[in-house]
N, CA, C and O of each residue as an XYZ file, in Angstrom:
816
protein
N      15.462     12.118     26.167
C      15.587     12.415     27.527
C      16.544     13.610     27.817
O      16.259     14.459     28.661
N      17.667     13.640     27.097
C      18.572     14.795     27.217
C      17.968     16.055     26.751
O      18.265     17.108     27.316
N      17.104     16.027     25.716
C      16.426     17.189     25.325
C      15.513     17.756     26.326
O      15.372     18.970     26.473
N      14.856     16.806     27.059
C      13.908     17.285     28.137
C      14.662     17.902     29.271
O      14.215     18.911     29.817
N      15.884     17.299     29.686
C      16.675     17.915     30.721
C      17.153     19.258     30.320
O      17.062     20.207     31.100
N      17.683     19.382     29.075
C      18.177     20.677     28.672
C      17.091     21.744     28.554
O      17.357     22.939     28.685
N      15.878     21.295     28.308
C      14.759     22.267     28.286
C      14.446     22.744     29.670
O      14.157     23.916     29.911
N      14.513     21.788     30.581
C      14.219     22.204     32.008
C      15.282     23.109     32.587
O      14.953     23.988     33.383
N      16.590     22.931     32.213
C      17.662     23.765     32.719
C      17.512     25.201     32.078
O      17.813     26.192     32.744
N      17.066     25.305     30.840
C      16.966     26.569     30.211
C      15.646     27.359     30.614
O      15.454     28.519     30.247
N      14.790     26.670     31.363
C      13.548     27.297     31.756
C      13.817     28.503     32.723
O      14.809     28.502     33.452
N      12.927     29.513     32.711
C      13.177     30.695     33.552
C      13.195     30.406     35.003
O      13.733     31.204     35.770
N      12.620     29.276     35.446
C      12.616     28.977     36.865
C      13.856     28.248     37.291
O      14.378     28.506     38.375
N      14.350     27.337     36.467
C      15.527     26.550     36.832
C      16.833     27.215     36.535
O      17.808     27.016     37.260
N      16.883     28.021     35.460
C      18.153     28.585     34.991
C      18.812     29.457     36.070
O      20.029     29.379     36.235
N      18.040     30.305     36.829
C      18.770     31.088     37.972
C      19.374     30.177     39.023
O      20.433     30.467     39.581
N      18.688     29.067     39.289
C      19.224     28.220     40.322
C      20.473     27.546     39.835
O      21.406     27.395     40.624
N      20.565     27.121     38.576
C      21.712     26.463     38.065
C      22.913     27.419     37.996
O      24.050     26.974     38.152
N      22.685     28.721     37.767
C      23.742     29.698     37.682
C      24.385     29.931     39.003
O      25.523     30.399     39.034
N      23.717     29.628     40.143
C      24.261     29.859     41.449
C      25.094     28.647     41.972
O      25.763     28.741     43.001
N      25.032     27.547     41.257
C      25.785     26.322     41.646
C      27.193     26.505     41.273
O      27.544     27.039     40.221
N      28.062     26.003     42.253
C      29.515     26.001     42.061
C      29.906     24.764     41.287
O      29.461     23.677     41.652
N      30.706     24.855     40.247
C      31.096     23.667     39.498
C      31.872     22.685     40.333
O      31.872     21.498     40.007
N      32.525     23.098     41.375
C      33.246     22.129     42.186
C      32.302     21.186     42.996
O      32.729     20.150     43.507
N      31.046     21.572     43.090
C      30.177     20.718     43.846
C      29.681     19.541     42.990
O      29.103     18.598     43.531
N      29.885     19.574     41.728
C      29.412     18.430     40.884
C      30.338     17.226     41.061
O      29.946     16.132     40.657
N      31.556     17.350     41.644
C      32.425     16.204     41.790
C      31.913     15.203     42.736
O      32.232     14.023     42.593
N      31.144     15.585     43.692
C      30.569     14.676     44.691
C      29.240     14.055     44.252
O      28.707     13.174     44.925
N      28.700     14.531     43.097
C      27.388     14.037     42.693
C      27.507     12.656     42.065
O      28.543     12.308     41.497
N      26.477     11.902     42.167
C      26.422     10.582     41.543
C      25.568     10.614     40.288
O      24.645     11.420     40.169
N      25.888      9.721     39.348
C      25.094      9.671     38.098
C      23.736      9.045     38.484
O      23.649      8.076     39.239
N      22.681      9.668     37.910
C      21.363      9.116     38.107
C      20.913      8.526     36.800
O      20.792      9.221     35.791
N      20.653      7.163     36.832
C      20.162      6.446     35.662
C      18.717      6.252     35.758
O      18.221      5.725     36.754
N      18.028      6.649     34.776
C      16.617      6.425     34.693
C      16.318      5.292     33.713
O      16.730      5.316     32.553
N      15.570      4.279     34.232
C      15.198      3.181     33.408
C      13.669      3.097     33.348
O      13.000      3.398     34.337
N      13.104      2.688     32.196
C      11.719      2.518     32.036
C      11.363      1.068     32.371
O      11.793      0.166     31.653
N      10.558      0.798     33.487
C      10.179     -0.572     33.778
C       9.311     -1.170     32.688
O       8.300     -0.593     32.288
N       9.723     -2.339     32.215
C       8.921     -3.041     31.159
C       8.382     -4.304     31.801
O       9.102     -5.267     32.065
N       7.119     -4.254     32.032
C       6.440     -5.446     32.597
C       5.744     -6.110     31.477
O       4.720     -5.610     31.012
N       6.249     -7.220     31.014
C       5.732     -7.960     29.947
C       5.258     -9.345     30.345
O       5.972    -10.060     31.048
N       4.080     -9.733     29.915
C       3.581    -11.061     30.177
C       4.090    -12.007     29.046
O       3.785    -11.781     27.875
N       4.859    -13.055     29.398
C       5.475    -13.917     28.347
C       4.339    -14.649     27.564
O       4.435    -14.864     26.356
N       3.275    -15.016     28.298
C       2.155    -15.754     27.591
C       1.535    -14.825     26.613
O       1.191    -15.237     25.505
N       1.378    -13.590     26.975
C       0.674    -12.671     26.130
C       1.528    -12.410     24.874
O       0.998    -12.279     23.771
N       2.905    -12.334     25.067
C       3.792    -12.114     23.960
C       3.717    -13.300     23.003
O       3.731    -13.117     21.785
N       3.637    -14.529     23.553
C       3.578    -15.715     22.714
C       2.290    -15.775     21.894
O       2.320    -16.144     20.720
N       1.109    -15.399     22.531
C      -0.126    -15.395     21.855
C      -0.111    -14.296     20.717
O      -0.744    -14.425     19.669
N       0.653    -13.234     21.018
C       0.601    -12.127     19.978
C       1.409    -12.534     18.792
O       1.069    -12.140     17.676
N       2.509    -13.334     18.963
C       3.252    -13.787     17.819
C       2.536    -14.829     16.960
O       2.804    -14.940     15.764
N       1.648    -15.576     17.556
C       0.923    -16.639     16.848
C      -0.028    -16.025     15.927
O      -0.493    -14.917     16.192
N      -0.377    -16.700     14.789
C      -1.448    -16.176     13.930
C      -2.787    -16.212     14.715
O      -2.941    -16.912     15.715
N      -3.771    -15.383     14.173
C      -4.980    -15.248     14.849
C      -5.807    -16.465     14.936
O      -6.498    -16.683     15.932
N      -5.760    -17.284     13.906
C      -6.506    -18.595     13.850
C      -5.646    -19.794     14.179
O      -5.980    -20.918     13.805
N      -4.578    -19.580     14.850
C      -3.687    -20.752     15.178
C      -3.187    -20.603     16.607
O      -1.991    -20.473     16.869
N      -4.162    -20.628     17.529
C      -3.800    -20.550     18.987
C      -3.807    -21.904     19.722
O      -3.996    -21.919     20.938
N      -3.612    -23.021     19.042
C      -3.629    -24.274     19.623
C      -2.212    -24.839     19.644
O      -1.268    -24.282     19.084
N      -2.119    -26.027     20.353
C      -0.809    -26.666     20.415
C      -0.538    -27.357     19.049
O      -1.446    -27.755     18.320
N       0.726    -27.462     18.776
C       1.178    -28.045     17.471
C       0.621    -29.389     17.296
O       0.776    -30.244     18.167
N      -0.053    -29.628     16.153
C      -0.602    -30.959     15.900
C      -2.085    -31.046     16.115
O      -2.685    -32.055     15.744
N      -2.737    -30.004     16.718
C      -4.149    -29.994     16.959
C      -4.833    -29.025     16.032
O      -4.190    -28.163     15.432
N      -6.157    -29.167     15.914
C      -6.943    -28.332     15.092
C      -7.620    -27.259     15.945
O      -7.899    -27.446     17.129
N      -7.874    -26.109     15.274
C      -8.699    -25.063     15.872
C     -10.015    -25.053     15.099
O     -10.018    -24.870     13.882
N     -11.152    -25.252     15.811
C     -12.415    -25.278     15.173
C     -13.153    -23.996     15.485
O     -13.340    -23.631     16.646
N     -13.559    -23.336     14.457
C     -14.387    -22.173     14.636
C     -15.839    -22.619     14.737
O     -16.443    -22.993     13.732
N     -16.401    -22.582     15.937
C     -17.790    -23.121     16.152
C     -18.767    -22.330     15.362
O     -19.663    -22.913     14.752
N     -18.647    -21.021     15.336
C     -19.641    -20.126     14.635
C     -19.686    -20.471     13.173
O     -20.761    -20.519     12.575
N     -18.509    -20.718     12.575
C     -18.465    -21.019     11.181
C     -19.015    -22.407     10.876
O     -19.670    -22.613      9.855
N     -18.744    -23.353     11.766
C     -19.328    -24.697     11.626
C     -20.832    -24.665     11.697
O     -21.503    -25.327     10.905
N     -21.377    -23.907     12.631
C     -22.891    -23.884     12.793
C     -23.474    -23.172     11.586
O     -24.541    -23.564     11.113
N     -22.828    -22.154     11.075
C     -23.430    -21.419      9.951
C     -23.427    -22.238      8.636
O     -24.315    -22.066      7.802
N     -22.399    -23.153      8.451
C     -22.223    -23.868      7.204
C     -23.079    -25.088      7.247
O     -23.653    -25.443      6.218
N     -23.217    -25.799      8.425
C     -23.925    -27.099      8.456
C     -24.868    -27.137      9.568
O     -24.806    -26.287     10.456
N     -25.769    -28.101      9.576
C     -26.699    -28.253     10.663
C     -26.070    -29.102     11.760
O     -26.027    -30.329     11.666
N     -25.583    -28.427     12.807
C     -24.809    -29.100     13.836
C     -25.640    -29.963     14.737
O     -25.154    -30.987     15.216
N     -26.943    -29.573     15.003
C     -27.791    -30.234     15.944
C     -28.714    -31.185     15.261
O     -29.156    -30.914     14.145
N     -29.031    -32.307     15.895
C     -29.919    -33.274     15.194
C     -31.331    -32.765     15.035
O     -31.801    -31.922     15.799
N     -32.015    -33.310     13.998
C     -33.381    -32.921     13.698
C     -34.122    -34.173     13.275
O     -33.624    -35.277     13.495
N     -35.271    -34.041     12.687
C     -36.040    -35.206     12.323
C     -35.442    -35.980     11.124
O     -35.817    -37.128     10.885
N     -34.551    -35.377     10.401
C     -33.927    -36.114      9.267
C     -32.565    -36.675      9.685
O     -31.884    -37.289      8.863
N     -32.167    -36.487     10.897
C     -30.787    -37.059     11.256
C     -30.713    -38.551     11.219
O     -29.674    -39.056     10.793
N     -31.753    -39.359     11.640
C     -31.546    -40.837     11.588
C     -31.263    -41.356     10.281
O     -30.607    -42.393     10.177
N     -31.725    -40.691      9.182
C     -31.476    -41.228      7.827
C     -30.305    -40.563      7.162
O     -30.016    -40.883      6.009
N     -29.574    -39.608      7.851
C     -28.483    -38.952      7.253
C     -27.293    -39.870      7.195
O     -27.042    -40.601      8.152
N     -26.554    -39.862      6.116
C     -25.456    -40.722      5.854
C     -24.174    -40.154      6.387
O     -23.855    -38.984      6.177
N     -23.430    -41.007      7.090
C     -22.099    -40.708      7.579
C     -21.153    -41.837      7.026
O     -21.248    -43.005      7.402
N     -20.290    -41.424      6.162
C     -19.359    -42.378      5.455
C     -20.174    -43.514      4.870
O     -19.802    -44.685      4.958
N     -21.310    -43.134      4.262
C     -22.120    -44.263      3.599
C     -23.041    -45.033      4.567
O     -23.728    -45.944      4.105
N     -23.098    -44.743      5.821
C     -23.883    -45.474      6.851
C     -24.936    -44.525      7.419
O     -24.619    -43.415      7.847
N     -26.179    -44.970      7.418
C     -27.190    -44.123      8.065
C     -26.882    -43.875      9.586
O     -26.299    -44.734     10.248
N     -27.267    -42.738     10.097
C     -26.927    -42.426     11.504
C     -27.555    -43.505     12.458
O     -26.946    -43.852     13.470
N     -28.688    -43.994     12.150
C     -29.365    -44.951     13.088
C     -28.650    -46.297     13.059
O     -28.805    -47.071     14.003
N     -27.871    -46.618     12.016
C     -27.150    -47.897     11.930
C     -25.669    -47.755     12.395
O     -24.924    -48.731     12.309
N     -25.249    -46.633     12.856
C     -23.847    -46.489     13.307
C     -23.698    -47.149     14.653
O     -24.531    -46.926     15.531
N     -22.662    -47.962     14.857
C     -22.423    -48.566     16.172
C     -22.082    -47.539     17.236
O     -21.528    -46.480     16.939
N     -22.419    -47.860     18.481
C     -22.322    -46.985     19.607
C     -21.308    -47.561     20.622
O     -21.380    -48.737     20.979
N     -20.385    -46.736     21.070
C     -19.430    -46.966     22.108
C     -19.924    -46.252     23.354
O     -19.941    -45.023     23.417
N     -20.325    -47.040     24.346
C     -20.784    -46.482     25.624
C     -19.634    -46.459     26.633
O     -19.007    -47.482     26.908
N     -19.390    -45.336     27.145
C     -18.279    -45.167     28.160
C     -18.878    -44.853     29.537
O     -19.527    -43.825     29.734
N     -18.646    -45.747     30.454
C     -19.173    -45.525     31.837
C     -17.948    -45.118     32.663
O     -17.011    -45.896     32.839
N     -17.982    -43.883     33.162
C     -16.769    -43.349     33.844
C     -17.174    -43.220     35.336
O     -18.270    -42.782     35.685
N     -16.235    -43.623     36.162
C     -16.307    -43.406     37.632
C     -14.986    -42.925     38.057
O     -14.078    -42.763     37.241
N     -14.844    -42.674     39.408
C     -13.557    -42.206     39.919
C     -12.613    -43.351     40.065
O     -11.412    -43.139     40.239
N     -13.116    -44.578     40.001
C     -12.249    -45.757     40.192
C     -11.995    -46.522     38.983
O     -11.056    -47.317     38.959
N     -12.772    -46.346     37.954
C     -12.553    -47.248     36.728
C     -13.306    -46.586     35.562
O     -14.122    -45.685     35.751
N     -12.990    -47.081     34.323
C     -13.555    -46.628     33.106
C     -13.917    -47.875     32.308
O     -13.025    -48.668     32.006
N     -15.187    -48.086     31.953
C     -15.662    -49.245     31.281
C     -16.220    -48.810     29.968
O     -17.022    -47.877     29.918
N     -15.815    -49.466     28.876
C     -16.212    -49.185     27.481
C     -16.884    -50.367     26.878
O     -16.367    -51.482     26.951
N     -18.034    -50.153     26.279
C     -18.796    -51.273     25.587
C     -19.162    -50.823     24.186
O     -19.667    -49.720     23.979
N     -18.897    -51.697     23.229
C     -19.211    -51.481     21.856
C     -20.436    -52.306     21.483
O     -20.447    -53.528     21.630
N     -21.520    -51.584     20.975
C     -22.752    -52.193     20.546
C     -23.049    -51.807     19.110
O     -22.724    -50.707     18.663
N     -23.691    -52.761     18.374
C     -24.069    -52.499     17.008
C     -25.407    -51.799     16.957
O     -25.931    -51.418     18.004
N     -25.983    -51.613     15.781
C     -27.232    -50.937     15.613
C     -28.393    -51.740     16.222
O     -29.439    -51.166     16.527
N     -28.228    -53.016     16.398
C     -29.320    -53.822     17.058
C     -29.076    -54.029     18.478
O     -29.634    -54.955     19.068
N     -28.238    -53.188     19.098
C     -27.948    -53.178     20.557
C     -27.348    -54.484     21.013
O     -27.566    -54.884     22.156
N     -26.614    -55.154     20.179
C     -25.910    -56.362     20.526
C     -24.461    -56.059     20.898
O     -23.754    -55.392     20.143
N     -24.006    -56.554     22.077
C     -22.635    -56.217     22.533
C     -21.661    -56.960     21.692
O     -21.743    -58.180     21.551
N     -20.713    -56.215     21.117
C     -19.642    -56.764     20.325
C     -18.296    -56.861     21.054
O     -17.537    -57.800     20.816
N     -17.988    -55.892     21.949
C     -16.754    -55.934     22.630
C     -16.868    -55.085     23.911
O     -17.703    -54.185     24.012
N     -16.020    -55.398     24.858
C     -16.080    -54.714     26.148
C     -14.668    -54.571     26.702
O     -13.923    -55.551     26.752
N     -14.299    -53.399     27.106
C     -12.930    -53.167     27.699
C     -13.058    -52.331     28.884
O     -14.002    -51.552     29.015
N     -12.096    -52.476     29.789
C     -12.036    -51.630     30.976
C     -10.598    -51.492     31.369
O      -9.729    -52.215     30.881
N     -10.348    -50.548     32.266
C      -9.010    -50.293     32.733
C      -8.373    -51.556     33.471
O      -7.158    -51.753     33.447
N      -9.236    -52.370     34.105
C      -8.738    -53.486     34.767
C      -8.300    -54.601     33.800
O      -7.353    -55.344     34.059
N      -9.039    -54.686     32.663
C      -8.583    -55.728     31.675
C      -7.379    -55.319     30.897
O      -6.783    -56.148     30.210
N      -6.983    -54.034     30.977
C      -5.758    -53.622     30.298
C      -4.545    -53.698     31.179
O      -3.465    -53.255     30.787
N      -4.699    -54.258     32.378
C      -3.473    -54.475     33.224
C      -3.288    -53.499     34.346
O      -2.324    -53.624     35.101
N      -4.194    -52.496     34.501
C      -4.132    -51.477     35.537
C      -4.791    -52.016     36.820
O      -5.890    -52.566     36.756
N      -4.162    -51.872     37.929
C      -4.680    -52.378     39.189
C      -4.863    -51.243     40.184
O      -4.195    -50.211     40.118
N      -5.805    -51.472     41.124
C      -6.019    -50.645     42.223
C      -6.328    -49.180     41.857
O      -7.237    -48.898     41.076
N      -5.545    -48.257     42.443
C      -5.846    -46.846     42.159
C      -5.469    -46.386     40.840
O      -5.919    -45.328     40.401
N      -4.608    -47.173     40.128
C      -4.158    -46.791     38.740
C      -5.337    -46.927     37.718
O      -5.299    -46.345     36.633
N      -6.365    -47.702     38.098
C      -7.520    -47.803     37.146
C      -8.263    -46.524     37.067
O      -8.969    -46.327     36.078
N      -8.178    -45.612     38.030
C      -8.936    -44.368     37.963
C      -8.186    -43.236     37.433
O      -8.566    -42.095     37.699
N      -7.100    -43.452     36.666
C      -6.312    -42.379     36.093
C      -6.711    -42.168     34.624
O      -7.306    -43.048     34.002
N      -6.378    -41.001     34.087
C      -6.630    -40.706     32.702
C      -5.734    -41.479     31.754
O      -6.118    -41.765     30.620
N      -4.566    -41.809     32.208
C      -3.692    -42.655     31.379
C      -4.297    -44.022     31.071
O      -4.257    -44.536     29.953
N      -4.868    -44.576     32.160
C      -5.520    -45.939     31.975
C      -6.715    -45.829     31.092
O      -6.960    -46.721     30.280
N      -7.502    -44.729     31.220
C      -8.638    -44.570     30.366
C      -8.263    -44.334     28.847
O      -8.976    -44.720     27.921
N      -7.164    -43.711     28.705
C      -6.698    -43.421     27.248
C      -6.214    -44.761     26.652
O      -6.476    -45.035     25.481
N      -5.511    -45.598     27.442
C      -5.081    -46.940     27.012
C      -6.307    -47.836     26.719
O      -6.313    -48.630     25.779
N      -7.303    -47.679     27.534
C      -8.513    -48.498     27.348
C      -9.205    -48.082     26.032
O      -9.712    -48.925     25.292
N      -9.213    -46.757     25.758
C      -9.846    -46.249     24.497
C      -9.041    -46.757     23.268
O      -9.643    -47.087     22.246
N      -7.722    -46.822     23.353
C      -6.951    -47.288     22.231
C      -7.177    -48.774     21.971
O      -7.241    -49.206     20.820
N      -7.300    -49.572     23.070
C      -7.594    -50.939     22.960
C      -8.947    -51.235     22.405
O      -9.132    -52.189     21.649
N      -9.912    -50.402     22.786
C     -11.295    -50.553     22.259
C     -11.302    -50.264     20.761
O     -11.895    -51.010     19.982
N     -10.674    -49.230     20.380
C     -10.629    -48.835     18.951
C      -9.938    -49.865     18.131
O     -10.349    -50.100     16.994
N      -8.895    -50.509     18.639
C      -8.194    -51.546     17.921
C      -9.103    -52.720     17.742
O      -9.116    -53.289     16.651
N      -9.865    -53.132     18.724
C     -10.809    -54.191     18.636
C     -11.896    -53.896     17.669
O     -12.303    -54.755     16.887
N     -12.398    -52.611     17.718
C     -13.506    -52.224     16.823
C     -13.085    -52.273     15.315
O     -13.862    -52.641     14.433
N     -11.850    -51.891     15.095
C     -11.257    -51.945     13.712
C     -11.184    -53.347     13.224
O     -11.420    -53.624     12.048
N     -10.853    -54.255     14.140
C     -10.736    -55.743     13.775
C     -12.089    -56.262     13.451
O     -12.223    -57.155     12.614
N     -13.143    -55.716     14.106
C     -14.536    -56.180     13.746
C     -15.109    -55.546     12.571
O     -16.159    -55.951     12.073
N     -14.423    -54.526     12.097
C     -14.866    -53.861     10.869
C     -15.634    -52.583     11.052
O     -16.279    -52.097     10.123
N     -15.565    -52.018     12.286
C     -16.235    -50.788     12.592
C     -15.269    -49.609     12.589
O     -14.311    -49.568     13.361
N     -15.529    -48.689     11.737
C     -14.637    -47.522     11.563
C     -15.324    -46.289     12.033
O     -14.704    -45.461     12.701
N     -16.594    -46.124     11.712
C     -17.396    -44.927     12.125
C     -18.245    -45.308     13.329
O     -18.992    -46.285     13.303
N     -18.111    -44.511     14.382
C     -18.873    -44.833     15.624
C     -19.522    -43.591     16.201
O     -19.176    -42.465     15.843
N     -20.480    -43.817     17.110
C     -21.007    -42.779     17.985
C     -20.456    -43.053     19.431
O     -20.054    -44.168     19.763
N     -20.462    -42.050     20.206
C     -19.911    -42.178     21.581
C     -20.949    -41.564     22.562
O     -21.427    -40.444     22.380
N     -21.262    -42.348     23.595
C     -22.104    -41.969     24.725
C     -21.269    -41.997     26.012
O     -20.732    -43.050     26.353
N     -21.150    -40.946     26.694
C     -20.346    -40.838     27.917
C     -21.284    -40.657     29.059
O     -22.165    -39.796     29.035
N     -21.085    -41.512     30.113
C     -21.991    -41.404     31.303
C     -21.082    -41.413     32.574
O     -20.231    -42.286     32.741
N     -21.282    -40.494     33.380
C     -20.553    -40.402     34.699
C     -19.468    -39.328     34.638
O     -19.159    -38.753     33.594
N     -18.900    -39.092     35.856
C     -17.909    -38.117     36.009
C     -16.679    -38.797     36.621
O     -16.764    -39.588     37.560
N     -15.541    -38.445     36.037
C     -14.213    -39.070     36.515
C     -13.097    -38.567     35.646
O     -13.276    -37.815     34.688
N     -11.897    -39.043     36.053
C     -10.730    -38.581     35.328
C     -10.623    -39.048     33.913
O      -9.944    -38.415     33.104
N     -11.284    -40.158     33.580
C     -11.205    -40.751     32.247
C     -12.264    -40.297     31.325
O     -12.470    -40.951     30.303
N     -12.940    -39.263     31.583
C     -14.054    -38.795     30.800
C     -13.667    -38.365     29.392
O     -14.294    -38.798     28.425
N     -12.659    -37.533     29.257
C     -12.172    -37.013     27.979
C     -11.038    -37.868     27.477
O     -10.839    -37.937     26.264
N     -10.292    -38.516     28.322
C      -9.056    -39.233     27.894
C      -9.504    -40.433     27.118
O      -8.824    -40.824     26.170
N     -10.657    -41.065     27.483
C     -11.075    -42.282     26.730
C     -11.490    -41.912     25.286
O     -11.211    -42.628     24.324
N     -12.179    -40.742     25.194
C     -12.593    -40.335     23.812
C     -11.278    -40.037     23.034
O     -11.154    -40.399     21.864
N     -10.330    -39.393     23.682
C      -9.054    -39.075     22.988
C      -8.378    -40.370     22.571
O      -7.787    -40.410     21.492
N      -8.432    -41.422     23.360
C      -7.782    -42.685     22.973
C      -8.474    -43.312     21.740
O      -7.826    -43.902     20.875
N      -9.830    -43.159     21.695
C     -10.509    -43.684     20.495
C     -10.120    -42.900     19.262
O      -9.963    -43.475     18.185
N      -9.966    -41.630     19.399
C      -9.571    -40.793     18.186
C      -8.121    -41.044     17.842
O      -7.786    -41.027     16.657
N      -7.273    -41.267     18.759
C      -5.901    -41.507     18.447
C      -5.632    -42.801     17.749
O      -4.660    -42.905     17.001
N      -6.470    -43.810     17.969
C      -6.412    -45.113     17.327
C      -6.966    -45.155     15.936
O      -6.820    -46.166     15.249
N      -7.611    -44.073     15.486
C      -8.055    -43.975     14.112
C      -9.535    -44.152     13.915
O      -9.971    -44.399     12.791
N     -10.351    -44.033     14.990
C     -11.803    -44.125     14.889
C     -12.363    -42.791     14.359
O     -11.837    -41.720     14.663
N     -13.386    -42.875     13.600
C     -14.136    -41.726     13.119
C     -15.373    -41.482     13.931
O     -16.405    -42.117     13.717
N     -15.272    -40.532     14.894
C     -16.347    -40.294     15.830
C     -17.237    -39.159     15.233
O     -16.791    -38.038     14.991
N     -18.471    -39.521     15.023
C     -19.352    -38.561     14.389
C     -20.291    -37.721     15.399
O     -20.857    -36.683     15.054
N     -20.388    -38.272     16.650
C     -21.157    -37.597     17.628
C     -20.769    -38.069     19.014
O     -20.420    -39.228     19.237
N     -20.843    -37.136     19.923
C     -20.491    -37.441     21.292
C     -21.711    -36.969     22.164
O     -22.042    -35.783     22.149
N     -22.365    -37.880     22.910
C     -23.537    -37.637     23.706
C     -23.222    -37.834     25.184
O     -22.611    -38.821     25.593
N     -23.652    -36.881     25.945
C     -23.426    -36.968     27.499
C     -24.740    -37.459     28.070
O     -25.720    -36.714     28.036
N     -24.814    -38.680     28.595
C     -25.953    -39.268     29.196
C     -25.806    -39.366     30.684
O     -26.388    -40.261     31.297
N     -25.056    -38.489     31.287
C     -24.912    -38.533     32.732
C     -26.251    -38.233     33.433
O     -26.926    -37.260     33.097
N     -26.618    -39.058     34.385
C     -27.847    -38.830     35.058
C     -27.791    -37.769     36.089
O     -26.860    -37.692     36.890
N     -28.837    -36.916     36.062
C     -28.891    -35.780     36.984
C     -30.218    -35.922     37.775
O     -31.295    -36.043     37.193
N     -30.105    -35.905     39.046
C     -31.257    -36.086     39.987
C     -31.670    -34.686     40.429
O     -30.832    -33.858     40.787
N     -32.959    -34.443     40.398
C     -33.513    -33.239     40.888
C     -34.054    -33.379     42.344
O     -34.493    -32.410     42.964
N     -33.997    -34.628     42.845
C     -34.315    -34.797     44.264
C     -33.153    -35.534     44.892
O     -33.235    -36.750     45.064
N     -32.105    -34.874     45.231
C     -30.855    -35.572     45.713
C     -31.060    -36.242     47.097
O     -32.012    -35.919     47.807
N     -30.245    -37.088     47.434
C     -30.339    -37.842     48.702
C     -30.115    -36.892     49.855
O     -29.559    -35.805     49.698
N     -30.544    -37.311     50.967
C     -30.330    -36.554     52.197
C     -28.827    -36.644     52.577
O     -28.256    -37.735     52.591
N     -28.224    -35.541     52.868
C     -26.857    -35.549     53.259
C     -26.519    -36.291     54.520
O     -27.363    -36.368     55.413
N     -25.382    -36.818     54.642
C     -24.923    -37.597     55.822
C     -24.928    -36.680     57.063
O     -24.778    -35.460     57.000
N     -25.109    -37.363     58.161
C     -25.139    -36.633     59.446
C     -23.701    -36.062     59.665
O     -22.703    -36.698     59.325
N     -23.650    -34.863     60.234
C     -22.337    -34.287     60.510
C     -21.524    -35.077     61.463
O     -22.049    -35.601     62.445
N     -20.267    -35.178     61.207
C     -19.380    -35.971     62.016
C     -19.126    -35.271     63.370
O     -18.805    -34.082     63.399
N     -19.267    -35.995     64.466
C     -19.007    -35.411     65.760
C     -17.582    -35.667     66.144
O     -17.062    -36.772     65.993
N     -16.923    -34.569     66.672
C     -15.559    -34.624     67.053
C     -15.439    -34.426     68.555
O     -14.332    -34.439     69.094
């Protein structure tokens, strides 16, 4: 910075002007401080410090989807029903059905013969009224269902989620936290192509 100022003073345009100035006039001048504004995004700095393949929260995994698809057959095909998962054919793996709504989360465990083995809901876990529709209640229900499934001898399961609500992902997270080995997650939410007629507009 000082080198730039000295270069400007010695230039043929500025030097004659500086020679005309009286040194006594500099006593009333104020010092001018030039600072370079540094606008830094703290989140960007944090992401820059992290390794390239480690951009998740501590304790979680980062899954490279492209690498998984290239190494293994991620999507089902005609050989999937007979494919073994932990020594069990896919068609014989028990299924946990999760029915999610804005008011409650209901989980049902069925075996390969479609026989109901256990059923849990946010209401049976002690949550009442509006608390049944929270993700905390759904996660607690998932942990309770996983504990019951382990007691019955089921370790590897499939998951089918139906509906929209706050407990949609929290219930699956509860099953995983309790030690269940989830091999597939299927979304069976019903979608209508001929929706119902909307309600009449409210008159005020």
